[in-house]
N, C-alpha and C positions, 0 to 999 in steps of 0.2 A: 347514745348520741352518735350519729354517723360521723365517721372520721372525716376531718377536713383535709382537703388536698392542697398542697403547696408546691410550686415549682421553684427549685433553686437554679437560677440562670447564671452560669459563669460568664456567658457572653464573650468568649475569647475569639471574636471575629477578627478578620485581617484589617490592618490599617492601610493607608494609601496616601498618595500625593496627588495634587492637582496637576492639570495639564500645563503645557508651556504657555508663558506670557499671560497667565491668569485666564486661559480659555476654559470656560466651563465644560465645553464639549470636546476637549482635546483627548488624546490617547491617555489611558489611565495607567499609571505606574504604581509599583508596589513599594510601600514603606512600612517599617516595623517600629512600633512605639518602644521607647527605651525601657519602660517599666515592665515589659513582658518579653524582652529580647531573649531571655533564657528559658522561657516557658513554652510548653506545648499548647496547642489551641484546641482543647476538646470541645465537643458540642455540649449543649445544656445537659445538666445531670440532675436526676431526681433521686431523692433519698427518703427513707421512711424511719419512723420511730415506733418501736414496739412498746408493749406495756412495761418492759424491763428498763426503759429509758434510753435504749440505744437507737441510733438512726441507721436505716438501711436502705437498700436499693430494691426493695420488694416490688417487683413489677414495674419499676421505673417511676414510682410515685412516692410522695411524702405523706405519710399518714400521721396526723397530729390528733391524738385521742382527746385532749382537752387543753384549752389555753392557747395562747399565741407564742409558739416557740421562737418566733423571730425576735422577740424581746429578750431572749436568753443571751447571756454572755458566756463564752467558753470558760470552763473551769477544769482543773486537773481531776482526772478520774471519769470525765464524761466519755461515754462509749458510743461507737458508731458501728454499723454493720459492715462498712467497707471504707477503704481509703478515699474513694470517690465521694462518699457521703460526708466524710469529714471535710474534704475540700469544699464541697458545696455549702456546708453549714458556715464555714469560716468566710467564704466569699459573700454569703448573704449577710453575715454579721458586718463585714467590711462595708458593704453597700449602705447599711443603716447608719454606720458610724461616719463614713466619708473617706475611705481610702481604697486603694486597689491592691490586689494580692497577686502573688506568683509562687511557683514551687521553687524552693531554694536547694535543699539537699536531701539525700536519701541514704539509707544503709541497707545492704543486702546480706542475706544469710550465707554463711560460708558453706553450708551443707548443700543447698540447691540453687543459690543465687537469687532467690525471691526477695522482694523488697519487704523489709520488716520494720523500717522506721522512715518517717517522712516529716519534713519541716516545711510549713507554709509561712511566708513572710510578707510584710508590707512591701509593696513594689519599690519603695524608696530605701530599702535595706541595702547596706553595703555601699561601695563606691565604684565608679566606672574604672575598668581596667584599661589604663592608657598604655598601649603597647607602642613604645617609641619607634621600634624597628618597622612595624607595620605602617605607622604613620609616615615615616620617611620614604618607604618604598612606593607609596602611591599618593597621588594628590587627592585630598578630600574636598570635593566640590561643594558639598552641603553638609557641614558638620552638624551632628545631632546635639540638641540641648542637653544640659546636665539635669538629670532627674533623681539620681541616687544621692542621698545625704546621710547615710549611715544609720537609718532608723532601726531600732532593735525590736519593734513589735513583731510577734510571731506566734505561731501555734505549732506544737510538735505532737505527733501521734505515733504510736507503735502498736504492732500487732500482738495479740495475746494468743495463748495456746488454743483458746476457743474459736479463733478466727476473727474475733471482733477487734476493732481498733479503739484504743483508749488514749485520751489526752494525757501526755506525759509532761507537758510544759506549756505555759501561756504567759506572754508578755503583753500587757495592755498598753503601756505608755508609748507615745510617738514623739519624735523630736522636731516635728514640723506641723504646720497648720493643716487641719482636716478640711475636706471639701464640703461645702454646704449642699443640702439636698437638691437644689435646683441645678447643680453642676455635676452631680455624681454620675450622670449618664455619660459623661465624657471620659470617665476612667476606663482604662483598657480592659480590665477583667470583668467589667459590668456591661460590655457591649457585645451584642450578638444579634444577627439577623434571623428573625423567626421565619418559619415556613410560610405563613401568609404574606409576610413582607417580601420574601424572595419571589413569590408568585407575582406580586404587584410590580416589583422592580422588573422582572422578566417581561411583563406585558408592556410596561411603559418604555423599556429599552427597545423592544421590537417596534414600537410606534415612533422611534427616532428621538426620544427625549434624552437629555444629558443628565448627569448626576445631580446637578444643582436643582434643576426643575423637578426631578424625581423626588428629591428630599423635600422640596416645598409641598409636593402632593402628599407625601407620607406624613409630614407634620400636620397638615390640614386634616388628613384622614384619622390620625391617632389623637388629635387634640393637644399638640404641643411637642416640642423637641425632646423633652425629658421622658415622654411616653413612647417615643419611637424605639428607643433601646440601642441605637447605634448612631454613628455620625456620618457626615458626607464622605469622609475618608474611607470608611468601611464600605459605603455604597459604591464608591469608585473602584475599590479593589474587587468587590464582588462582580461588578460589570466587566472589569478587565478579565477576570478569570473565566467568566461566562463566554466572552468572545474567544479567548484562547482555546477553551474546550471545543467550541464550535469549529474553529479553524483546524484544529488538530485532526478532527475526523474527516475533513474534506480536502485538505491541502494536497493530498496525494492524487486526488481526482484532477486537480488543476494541472499538476505536472504531467499526468498521463495524457490529458487533453492536449497540452502544448507539444508533447513529444509526437503524438499522432498527427497533429497539424504540420509539424516540421517534416515528418516522414512523407506526407502527401505532397508537400511543396517545399523544396529546399530553400526557397527564399523567405520562408516564414522564420522570423527571428525571435528567439527567446533566450533569456539568461537568468541565472540564479546567483545571487550574491553569496560568495563562498562556495561550499560544497552542496551538491544536490541532496546529499544524505542529511544535511542540516536544514532542509527547506522549511521545516516547521517553524523555525525561528529566523528565517532569512527572507529577503525581499526578492520578488520575481517581476521581470519585465518581459513583454512580448509586443511584437508588431507584425501584422500580417502583410502580405505583398501589396494589398490595396492601400494600406496606411502609409507604406514607404513610398508608393507612387504619388499619393496625395501630397506628400511633403515636397516632392520635386516641383509641384505646381503651386502650392499654396503655403509653403513653409516660411513665408516672410514674417508672420506673426503667429505666436503660439500661446495657448492657454494651458497651464498645468493646474488641474482641478483637484483640490484636496478636501472637498466638502464632506467626505466621509468622516473627517476628524471632528466635525460638529454633529456627528450622528445622523446626518442626512441618510447615510447608508450604514448598515451594520457591518458591511464588508470594508476592509481597509483598502479601498479601491481608488486609484488615481489615474485618470486618462489624460493624455496629451491631445489637444484638439486645436483646430484652426478654423478658418472661414473660407468657403469656396467662392466661385465667381457669381453665385446666386445669393451670397450672404448667408448660406446655410452652414451649420457646423460640420466639419470633417475630422476624421480620426487620424492621429499620427502615432498611436501606440498606447499601451495600458500597463499599469503596474499594480501589484499587490504589495503593500508596505506593512510588514509585521513589525519591523524595527524602524523607528523614526529619528535616529540620531543624525547628526550632521554628516557623518561619514556615509550613512546610508543614502542620503539625498545626493551627495557627491557621486557615489557609485551609480545611482539611478540616472542622473543627468549625463554622466560620461557614457553610460551604456546606451542611452537613448540617442545621443549624438553620434555614436558609432553606427547604430542602426540606420541613421539618417545620412549616411555617407560623410559624416564629419563636418557638415555645413551648419553653423549656428544660425539662429533666426535674428532678424532685426530687433524684435521685441518679444517679451514674454510676460504674461500676466499670471499672477498667483495670489493666493490668500496672503493676508498680512501676517508674516511669521518670520521671526528672527533667524531660525535655523535654516529655513528654505532660502532666505535672503543671502545668508553667508555662503551656502552651497552654490547658488547662482553666480555670485561674485567670483568664485573659484573656477567654475566650469565655463561660464559665459561672460568673461570680463568685458567684452565689447557690446553685449546685448543690453538693450534698454529694459529695465525691470520695472513693471507696474504692479501695484496692489489693486486687487479687485474692489471697485467702489461699492458694489452691491454688498459685499461682506462687511465693509467698513460702516456703511449705513446701518446694517443690521446690528453690528456691535455697538454702534452709537445709541441705538434704542435701549440696549441693555445697560450700558455704562451710565447713561443719562436719563434713566427711566423717570426719576423724580422731576427732572426738568421738563420732560415731555408732558407729564401729568399737570404740573403747575403752570406751564406756559404753552398753550395750544398752538401758538404761532411759531414756536422754536423750530419745529421740523421744517416748515416752509422756508424760514430764514436760513437755516443751515444748508438746505439744498441750493438755494440761490447763491449763497456765499461760495459754495464749492463749484457750481456749474457755470455761473453767468459772467464772472469777471473776464475781461478781454486782455488784461495785462497782469503781470506779476504784482506791480504796484497797487493795482485796483484790488487784487485778491488780498494782499496783506492788510490794506486799509479796511476792507470789508470784514476780515477775520477778527482783527483787533476790536472793531466796533461791535461785532457779535458777542465776543466773550465778555466785553465790558457791559453790554446791555443786559446780559443774563447772569452777570457776576460769576464768570467761569474762568477767569484768568489763571487761577491756581489749580484748576482741575487737572489731575495727573495724566489721565488718558488723553484728553484733548491736547495737552502740551506735547505728549509723545507723538500724536498724529500730526501736529503742526511741524514738529521736527522732521517728520518723514514726508512732508508735503510734496517734495519733488517726485515721489513715487506714486502719487494717486490724484493729485489736483490737476485737472485737465490743462490749465494754462501752462503748466510746467512740462507737459508731455506732447504738445502740439507739433513739435518739430520732428517727431518720430512717427513712423508708419505703424498703425495699430489696426488697419482695415475697418475703422469705425465709419458708420454711415452718417453719424453726427457727433459733434463734440461731446454731447451729454448722453450718448446712447447707453453707456455701460451702467445702467441703473438696475438692470436685472441680473440674475445669476450669470457668472462668467462662462458657465458651460451648461448646455442643455442637451448634449448629445444623447445621453441615456435616459432622459426624462420620459416617464411613461413605461419604462422597461425595468430598470433597476430601481428598487425602492427600499424603504426602511426594513422590510421583512425579508428581503432577498438573502439567501444563503448560497454558499458555493455550489451546493448540489443543484440549485436552480439556475445558477448564474450562466452556465455555458449556453443553454438554449436561449435565454433572454438576451445575452450578448450577441448571438448570431441574428436574432430577430431584429435587434436594434440596427445592426449593420445593414441588413436587408431593407429595413424600412427607410433608413437614411439614403441608401443608394437609389431606392425607388423614387424618393422625393426629388433627388437630383435629376434622374432621368425624366421625370414629369416636368420639372422646370426647364430642362433642355428642350423637351418637346414643345412646350408652350413658347419658348423663345424662338425656336426655329420655324414654327408653324402658325404663328400669329404675328400680326403687325400692330404696334401700339398706335393709338390715336395721337396725331401731332397737334399741338396747340398753337404753333406759330408757323409762319412761312420761312423761318430761318433755315438755311442750308446746314448750319451746325446741328440743329435738332434732328434733321433727317439723317445726317451722317452718324450721330450718336445712336439713333434708333437702329441703324444697320450694324453697329459695332458692339454695343453693350448688350449684356443679358437684360431680360425684361426688368428684373428688380433694380439693377443698377441704372438702367435708362430712366425708370420712373423717378429715381432719386436725382439724376442729372437734370431731368425735365423740370423738377421743382426749382432747382437753382436757376435754370435758364429763364423760366417764366418770372422768377423773382426779380430778375434784372429790370423788368419793366417799371418797377417802382423805385429804382435807384438812379441817382445821377452821379456822373464821374467828371471831375474837373481837374485840370492840371494844377499841381501845387508846387512842383519843382521840375526843372528841365536841366539835366546834367549830361550833355552830349547824347550818347546813345541810350541812356536810362532816364525815363520820364516817370515822375512820381505823381500819381493821381489820388485825389481825395474822393472817396466813394461813400455816399450816405443815402439813406432812405429819404424820399421826398418829405420835407417838413421836419426832418430829424437831423439837422446838420450838427447838433451837439454830439451825436454818436457816429463818428466817422471811422472808416477803415482806410488804410493806405496801401496802395498797390504800386509796386515798382515794376515798370515794363521796359524790357530791353528790346527795342525795335528790330535790331539786326538779328538777334538770336531768337526772336519771337518767344521770349520767356517773361513770365510775370510772377511776382512773389507778393502775396497778400499778408497783411498783419494778422489775419485770423488763422493762417496756416492750415486751412482745411485740406488742401491738396497733400501736404506733407503728412497729415494725420490719417486721411481716409483714402487718398488716391483719386479723388474726384475734385474738379475745379469748383470753386465757390462762386456765388453770384457776383461777388465784388470784382473778381478777375474777368468774369464773363461780361460784366458791365463795361469794363475797360476795352475788351475785345469789340464790343458793339460800337463804341464811339470811335475806335481806331480802324473800323472796317475789316477786322479779322473775322471772316465769314465761316471758316471751318476750324476744327480743333487741330492744333499742331500735333504731330505724331508723338512727341515726347510727353504729351499730357494724356495719353491713352495707355493706361497700364494694362498689359496683356492679361493679367490675372482677373480683370473685370470684364473681359470680352467674351463673346460667344465661343470663340476658338481658344479659350484659356488652356484647355487640355490638349488640343489637336497637334500642334507643332512639335511639342516635346515627344509625344507618342510616335509621330512619324519619324523623328530622328533616332528613336530608340527601339524601333520595331525589332532589331536584331540583338538588342541588349539582353543580358541575363535577367535583369530585373523585369523587363517587359515579358520575356518568354515565360518566366515563372508566374508572373502576374496573371497571364492568360490560362494558367492551369486550372483555375477555378471555373466550374461550369457557369455559375452565376455571373462572374465577371465577363466571360466570353459572350454570354447571352446579351447582357446589357451593352457591351461594346458594339456588338453587331447591330443591335436595335438602334443605338445612338447614330451609327453611320448610316443606317437605312433611313432614319428620319430625315437626315440632311439630303440624301438622294431624292427622296419623295418630295421634299419641299422645293428643291430646285427643278426637278423633272416635271412637276405639275404646272409650271408657269406658262408653258405654251405647248402646242401640238408637237413641234419639232423636238423640244427637250424631253417631252413625254416619251416619244418613240426611241430616243437615244437611251433614256433611263430603262425602258422595258427591255431593249436589246442588251444592255449591260447586265440587267438582272438575269436574263435568260442565259447569257454566257457564264455568269457567276454560278448559276444553278448547275450547269454542266461541269464546271470545274470542281464544285463541292461534291457532286456525285462521284467524280473521278477520284477525288481525295478520299472520300469515304470508302471506295472500293480498294484503294491502295493503303488504307489505314494500317499503321505499324511499320511502313517503310517511308524513308525520306522522300518527300515529294516537293518539287519546285512549283510554287503557285505565285504568279505575279512577281517573280524574282525573290520570293522569300521561302526559306526552307521550312517545311512543316513535317511533323511526324516524330519518330523516336529520336532522330538525329538533330532535332531543332536546337536543343539545349547545347549540345556539343558544338554545333555550328556557331551559336551565339557566343559561346565562350572563346572560340577561336577568333572572333571578330569583336573584341571588347572595345568600347568607346567610352569617352568621358561623358558622364550624364550631364546634360545641360539643365540649367535651373529654370524655374517657372517664369522668371522675369527676363529671359533672353530677348534683347531688342530686335525688332525687325530691321532688316537691311533696307537701304533706300530703294533698291530694286524691288524687294518684296512689297514694300509699302505702296510704291507707285503701281505695281501690278495689281494689287488688291483694291486700292481705292482711287487710283488715278489722281492723287493729290501731289502737287509739286512741293518738295521740301525746301526749306531755307538752305542756304549754303552751308551753314554750320549747325549741326544738331548735336547738342550735348545733353547729358543727363544731369539732373539736379544733384545727384550724389553718385560718386564712383567709389565703390567699396568692393573688397574681395568677397564679402558675404552678400546676403540678399540686400537689395536696395530697390529704389523706384525705377525699375526697368520697364520696358514696354511689354 
């Protein structure tokens, strides 16, 4: 009869813990089960039995000549070919009976130090060693459960002169309940990730799946959790170790890249938390000169994207982004987060703030995370913190999956409840009605989200600037800067080229939007002077949005509801819908209006309700304090003109790509203005010819300091700029009355004040 082959699977794979706040896709941490805390974790062991009755490791397989030896019970005198074979047999016996094993003690030879005796015990043998001094010295945040109860069950083996191992003692009885067969796969010594399972986990992890979804796939593949052979904890640990191994091989490449970029441009900023020698376990942040310049223009609202934690990216990659004057994403810096403690986030935010000249934003949007929230409160105490609604809706589908399946109308009702209320009272009433209708008042996750409502429900956030084009816009992912470039299979080796491609692509899209804005004129839909004025000021994207609001006023009526000296209150409603009114308070002397919808405060564009009041009060053009400079065609220009001699701008221009795009941008404006008439065309051609001569001269004198149009160029440029340091002005610097009248010829009111005056970013022009 051919020998039967049997595998003894010790299954001593690693344990683990879930991510923060129950996040299935959070960073995977390491945890060790109590019952194997003192045991090594060998791989699966194969043992064999010869005709003499011993079990050995012949060729790594178990040869059973006749009968099923798994039904055997250990007995004194039983022989094994090796210590490993004895361990494998006892663990297999333990699996059948329903307990977990571990190695307890050993005895060595005085002659050569070799192990001559070994004892294998039930994992519940003995008692936990409670070291009072160690407990007092450190705070235990998550104490482990008690698993050892003094069980005496054990198997002792010792080596013979022949080299074989013989059972010298066996205790069968346990002092605790044994585990039933359908739960034995949870025992520590019977868990092990097989080769095929590892391959499948690797594939699914590369596709961006988290531990919970991977375990669901494995359970379906193997036909049940008991047949998988390991738990979700083991899967998390394996994935964590996978990522760590991948990072260790490539992290040095990242540091080399950052050092090279800083050597090429001294205004390239990067920092490592702690020592660079410990970078394998530290966090890294960097910001190129373009990112730092972007922040001076558009740093009023910031998004900190941590979607890598949900395995969207294999890389622990977290960019800081914002929105430019075309509504496109712009970069403010990036980080690799190996360690995600609160202290790490505090370090990152402080480092980023230092790179951005110490100016905090008005608002910041992040994922819903308690650790990030705590760090933001410490570093940005005056900044309004918002949770990304896209992630909350996504999490809602996971937490309430049964509700979604049972009630097809729930999703639409939930979105309406979040997005449509016009007042806090209306939202609270709608929320209570929703949870009652679907019997969810006691749902723990929904209760938590309701407690955090001030950080994600739009009606609570409308008094703060978030650069939103509409109140309910944030229904997609909070950041899309690297979409199409960095994906689930990207590793550090590939990252650098893809990162630079993303920067080039985003810059090209901005240049194209600038070109379209400067070289095309939008079709006007009304004879309104205000529409014409807006078309000349705003970028094309922002004008289109403003035009929608302006045209929308044609269906609205505005009537006085209260007159208090200089402030008149108007009731504004859509024709035929008087039951749904908005209230606009209009200060005639200051030409200021405040609407109950708070669209201007939220997005920086006037709503149709205020515009309707302007129409009935004969305000024909936009007052200057309602035109945010960050939304205009010249959003970048004035700050650049004032900082041409600054160190930031000089270093910014050291990039060939930046120089090329800057020149192209300026040329577009010259061509646009010069082509309007024959006279302006001749002036533009003359200017270009003169510029060509100056460029040729500068090229000839390259390497020496050259004065071109009053600005120093050449090797001394940086020294000159450092000798003439200036305070960097922010993106929202208001235009002076003289500048405004020169540009647009509009007479200002006697008193022009801003809606908010703060030392940080605010609603400036």
